[in-house]
C-alpha positions as CSV (number, residue, x, y, z in Angstrom):
1,M,-5.9,24.3,-3.1
2,A,-7.8,23.4,-6.2
3,I,-10.1,20.5,-5.8
4,T,-9.6,18.2,-8.6
5,A,-11.8,15.4,-9.9
6,Q,-9.0,13.0,-8.9
7,L,-9.3,14.1,-5.2
8,V,-13.1,13.8,-5.3
9,K,-12.8,10.3,-6.8
10,E,-10.2,9.2,-4.2
11,L,-12.3,10.4,-1.3
12,R,-15.5,8.9,-2.7
13,E,-13.8,5.5,-3.0
14,K,-12.5,5.8,0.5
15,T,-15.7,6.7,2.1
16,G,-18.6,5.8,-0.2
17,A,-20.0,9.3,0.3
18,G,-21.7,11.2,-2.6
19,M,-19.6,13.1,-5.0
20,M,-21.0,16.5,-4.1
21,D,-20.5,15.6,-0.4
22,C,-16.9,14.7,-1.2
23,K,-16.3,17.9,-3.0
24,K,-17.7,20.0,-0.2
25,A,-15.7,18.2,2.5
26,L,-12.4,18.7,0.4
27,E,-13.2,22.5,0.0
28,E,-13.8,22.7,3.8
29,V,-10.3,21.3,4.6
30,N,-8.3,22.7,1.7
31,G,-7.8,19.4,-0.2
32,D,-6.6,17.3,2.8
33,I,-7.9,13.7,2.2
34,E,-7.5,12.6,5.8
35,K,-9.2,15.6,7.2
36,A,-11.9,15.3,4.6
37,I,-12.7,11.8,5.8
38,D,-12.9,13.1,9.3
39,Y,-15.2,15.9,8.2
40,L,-17.6,13.4,6.5
41,R,-17.6,11.1,9.5
42,E,-18.3,14.1,11.9
43,K,-21.3,15.0,9.6
44,G,-22.5,11.4,9.8
45,I,-22.0,11.0,6.0
46,A,-19.2,8.4,6.1
47,K,-18.0,5.6,8.3
48,A,-14.4,5.2,9.3
49,A,-12.1,4.6,6.3
50,K,-10.6,1.2,6.6
51,K,-6.8,1.1,6.9
52,S,-6.7,-1.3,4.1
53,G,-8.0,1.5,1.7
54,R,-9.8,0.8,-1.4
55,V,-9.3,-2.4,-3.5
56,A,-8.5,-1.4,-7.0
57,A,-5.4,-3.3,-8.6
58,E,-5.7,-6.9,-9.8
59,G,-3.6,-9.8,-8.8
60,L,-3.5,-12.3,-6.1
61,T,-2.1,-12.9,-2.6
62,R,-0.5,-16.1,-1.1
63,V,0.7,-17.6,2.1
64,G,3.6,-20.0,2.1
65,V,5.0,-21.9,5.2
66,N,8.2,-23.6,5.6
67,G,8.9,-24.9,9.2
68,N,8.9,-22.0,11.6
69,T,8.6,-19.3,9.0
70,A,5.5,-18.2,7.1
71,V,5.4,-15.6,4.4
72,I,2.4,-13.7,3.1
73,F,2.9,-11.9,-0.3
74,E,1.1,-10.1,-3.1
75,I,1.7,-10.0,-6.8
76,N,-0.2,-7.6,-8.8
77,S,-1.2,-7.6,-12.5
78,E,-3.2,-5.1,-14.6
79,T,-6.3,-7.3,-15.3
80,D,-8.0,-10.0,-13.5
81,F,-7.9,-12.2,-16.6
82,V,-4.1,-12.3,-16.3
83,A,-4.5,-13.3,-12.6
84,K,-5.9,-16.6,-13.9
85,N,-3.0,-17.2,-16.4
86,E,-1.1,-20.4,-15.7
87,Q,2.2,-18.7,-16.1
88,F,1.2,-16.0,-13.7
89,L,0.1,-18.7,-11.2
90,E,3.4,-20.5,-11.7
91,L,5.3,-17.3,-10.8
92,F,3.7,-17.5,-7.3
93,K,5.5,-20.8,-6.7
94,V,8.8,-19.3,-7.7
95,V,8.4,-16.3,-5.6
96,E,7.2,-18.2,-2.6
97,E,10.2,-20.7,-2.6
98,A,12.6,-17.8,-3.1
99,L,11.2,-15.6,-0.3
100,L,11.2,-18.6,2.2
101,A,14.7,-19.7,1.2
102,H,16.3,-16.3,1.3
103,K,14.2,-14.3,3.8
104,P,15.1,-10.8,2.2
105,E,14.8,-7.8,4.4
106,N,12.9,-5.8,2.0
107,L,11.4,-5.5,-1.6
108,D,14.6,-4.3,-3.2
109,A,16.6,-7.2,-1.7
110,A,13.8,-9.6,-2.7
111,L,14.2,-8.6,-6.4
112,E,17.9,-9.2,-6.2
113,V,17.5,-12.8,-5.0
114,V,19.1,-15.2,-7.5
115,V,17.0,-18.2,-8.7
116,N,18.5,-20.5,-11.2
117,G,21.0,-17.9,-12.3
118,T,18.5,-15.1,-12.7
119,T,17.3,-12.5,-10.2
120,L,13.7,-12.6,-9.0
121,G,13.2,-9.2,-10.5
122,G,14.4,-10.4,-13.8
123,I,12.1,-13.5,-13.6
124,I,9.1,-11.0,-13.0
125,T,10.2,-8.8,-15.9
126,E,10.4,-11.8,-18.1
127,A,6.9,-12.9,-17.1
128,S,5.6,-9.4,-17.7
129,A,7.0,-9.4,-21.3
130,T,5.7,-13.0,-22.0
131,I,2.3,-12.3,-20.7
132,G,2.0,-8.7,-22.0
133,E,1.1,-6.9,-18.7
134,K,2.9,-5.1,-16.0
135,I,3.5,-7.6,-13.2
136,T,5.0,-6.6,-9.8
137,L,5.8,-8.1,-6.6
138,R,4.2,-5.5,-4.4
139,R,4.8,-6.5,-0.7
140,F,5.5,-9.4,1.6
141,E,5.7,-10.0,5.4
142,F,7.3,-12.8,7.4
143,V,5.9,-14.4,10.6
144,E,8.2,-16.4,12.6
145,K,7.3,-18.9,15.4
146,T,9.0,-21.3,17.8
147,D,8.5,-25.1,17.7
148,A,5.9,-24.9,20.4
149,E,3.7,-22.2,18.6
150,G,1.5,-22.8,15.7
151,F,0.5,-21.2,12.4
152,G,-2.9,-21.1,10.8
153,H,-3.4,-19.6,7.3
154,Y,-6.3,-19.2,4.9
155,I,-6.5,-18.2,1.2
156,H,-9.9,-16.9,0.0
157,M,-11.3,-16.7,-3.5
158,G,-8.1,-18.1,-5.0
159,G,-6.0,-15.5,-3.4
160,K,-8.0,-12.3,-3.5
161,I,-7.6,-12.2,0.3
162,S,-5.0,-14.2,2.4
163,S,-4.4,-14.4,6.1
164,V,-1.9,-15.9,8.4
165,V,-2.2,-16.3,12.3
166,K,0.4,-17.2,14.9
167,L,-0.9,-19.1,18.0
168,A,0.8,-19.8,21.4
169,K,0.2,-23.5,20.8
170,A,0.1,-25.5,17.6
171,D,-3.5,-26.2,16.8
172,E,-4.1,-26.7,13.0
173,E,-8.0,-26.7,13.2
174,L,-8.0,-23.5,15.5
175,G,-5.3,-21.8,13.4
176,K,-7.4,-22.3,10.2
177,D,-10.6,-21.1,11.9
178,I,-9.0,-17.9,13.2
179,A,-7.3,-17.2,9.8
180,M,-10.7,-17.5,8.2
181,Q,-12.1,-15.1,10.8
182,V,-9.3,-12.6,10.0
183,A,-9.9,-13.0,6.3
184,S,-13.6,-12.4,6.5
185,M,-14.0,-9.8,9.3
186,N,-10.8,-7.8,8.7
187,P,-9.8,-6.8,12.3
188,E,-7.3,-4.2,13.0
189,F,-6.1,-5.3,16.4
190,I,-5.9,-8.5,18.4
191,S,-7.2,-6.8,21.5
192,R,-7.8,-3.4,23.0
193,E,-4.5,-3.6,24.7
194,E,-2.8,-3.0,21.3
195,I,-4.7,0.3,20.6
196,S,-2.9,3.5,21.2
197,D,-4.2,6.4,23.2
198,E,-3.9,8.5,20.1
199,Y,-6.3,6.2,18.2
200,I,-8.9,6.3,21.0
201,A,-8.6,10.1,21.3
202,H,-9.1,10.5,17.6
203,E,-12.1,8.2,17.5
204,K,-13.7,9.9,20.5
205,A,-13.3,13.3,18.9
206,I,-15.0,12.1,15.8
207,L,-17.8,10.5,17.6
208,L,-18.3,13.6,19.7
209,A,-18.4,15.9,16.6
210,N,-20.9,13.5,15.1
211,I,-23.2,13.8,18.0
212,Q,-22.9,17.6,18.2
213,N,-23.9,17.7,14.5
214,D,-27.0,15.8,15.2
215,E,-29.9,18.2,15.7
216,T,-31.8,15.5,17.8
217,M,-29.0,15.7,20.4
218,A,-29.2,19.5,20.8
219,G,-29.5,20.6,24.5
220,K,-28.6,17.1,25.8
221,P,-26.6,17.1,29.1
222,E,-22.8,16.7,28.7
223,K,-22.8,13.7,30.9
224,M,-25.4,12.0,28.7
225,I,-23.5,12.9,25.6
226,A,-20.1,11.6,27.2
227,G,-21.9,8.4,27.9
228,I,-23.2,8.1,24.3
229,V,-19.6,8.6,23.1
230,E,-18.3,5.8,25.3
231,G,-21.1,3.4,24.3
232,R,-20.5,4.0,20.6
233,L,-16.8,3.7,20.9
234,S,-17.1,0.5,22.7
235,K,-19.3,-0.9,20.0
236,Q,-16.7,0.3,17.4
237,L,-13.9,-1.4,19.1
238,K,-15.7,-4.6,19.2
239,D,-15.6,-4.6,15.4
240,V,-11.9,-3.9,15.1
241,C,-10.6,-6.1,17.9
242,L,-10.3,-9.7,16.9
243,I,-11.0,-11.3,20.2
244,E,-14.1,-9.2,20.7
245,Q,-15.6,-10.1,17.3
246,V,-18.4,-12.6,17.1
247,Y,-17.0,-15.9,15.9
248,F,-18.3,-16.5,12.5
249,K,-18.9,-20.2,13.1
250,N,-20.9,-19.7,16.4
251,P,-22.7,-16.3,16.9
252,D,-23.1,-17.2,20.6
253,L,-19.3,-17.0,21.0
254,K,-16.8,-14.3,20.8
255,V,-13.5,-15.2,19.1
256,G,-11.7,-14.6,22.4
257,E,-14.0,-17.2,24.0
258,Y,-13.4,-19.7,21.3
259,V,-9.6,-19.4,21.7
260,S,-9.6,-19.5,25.4
261,N,-11.8,-22.6,25.3
262,A,-9.1,-24.2,23.3
263,N,-6.6,-23.1,25.9
264,N,-4.7,-21.0,23.3
265,T,-3.8,-17.4,22.6
266,V,-3.6,-15.4,19.3
267,L,-0.1,-13.8,19.1
268,K,-0.2,-12.2,15.7
269,F,-2.1,-12.0,12.5
270,V,-1.5,-10.5,9.1
271,R,-4.1,-10.0,6.3
272,F,-3.5,-9.0,2.7
273,Q,-6.3,-8.1,0.3
274,T,-5.4,-7.8,-3.3
275,G,-4.9,-4.3,-4.4
276,E,-5.8,-2.6,-1.2
277,G,-4.6,1.0,-1.2
278,I,-3.8,1.0,-5.0
279,E,-5.8,3.0,-7.4
280,K,-7.0,1.6,-10.6
281,N,-7.3,3.8,-13.7
282,E,-10.9,4.3,-14.5
283,T,-11.1,7.1,-17.1
284,N,-14.9,7.0,-17.7
285,F,-15.6,7.4,-13.9
286,A,-13.2,10.3,-13.7
287,E,-14.9,11.9,-16.7
288,E,-18.4,11.4,-14.9
289,V,-17.0,13.1,-11.7
290,M,-15.7,16.1,-13.8
291,Q,-19.1,16.5,-15.4
292,Q,-21.3,16.1,-12.3
293,A,-19.1,17.8,-9.7
294,F,-17.5,20.6,-12.0
295,G,-19.9,20.9,-14.9
296,K,-17.2,20.0,-17.3
């Protein structure tokens, strides 16, 4: 498979590795991005790629709550300038009210929701024409609770990151604190109980390969290496599990301890970051990759 500048650019954005390292990794795995990420991690050149992917597109995220329903959603624009436009911000109010009122099952259904005689898709298209940029409702997710349960939500930097949390018991202060934790520390799971055996096996394989590629570990007993793998995995899981993270307001507490002290439990969280996983056109950078990696 031909290794293009676009593939090198994508891998570099996902891993932070150098261009030539990315090119070599892609050549080793015949252009498979996911395998290339593993290759770079095994060589100790890159850390685990975040599931969120790279942040590239502009726009904002929001959280809306109505009774026992919360919705978190994202609307994208082409430039950050438009994301500050008053009409663009007004569109968020319309979308939020429509989503909460109709609870569509998917994006296609959401765009067909009728608001004041016009579909939501039509309203977004009209906003695009007026503002002069492509505007899209990219995604949304509902979180439902019972009367006894509670929500917490947080919107960071005007909507660049939003998070919503569901607690076993209503607690406004706790809910907001945990939502802030989720927004800032970006956990992948609530606890280790949510992590699949496949995830653990995959991470162990990466860590083992990383150690085997470390010349300073050559000749070490297998038992010692196994112990190092377990130790590194445990540390890694503390970063991706919400309740094992250090609580951002008190470094002497883990999040799980803070929640437990409040006699509560985190049942669910959702975090959206603007543009995650969407590639933004950067012509100059692509040309730079071509020149440096391919001599063109």
